[in-house]
C-alpha angles and dihedrals in degrees: 000000000000127000134185119232131185125212100220092198094054097040115103097184099248090148097214091127092060091049092053097040111023090155091072106016129060130173125241123226091278094050098257120135123258111200122198109235094229127111116272108253112239094245089058097048095097091052091045089054090048092049092051091047092048095056106111091200094046087232097131117076134181108216133184112233 
């Protein structure tokens, strides 16, 4: 099972993650990501990897749980 996590200290609110993976990531009113705590569905794993790789602050991580 894979889950996305956001390091709130490292995040700078660029919003690229939400553009790549809007199915699992939304932005709050200040532009910071809100990640659902659910497991990433297998069909969305490639996009989850892309979203984590696209983060300029390296704040988004895809972790096995």
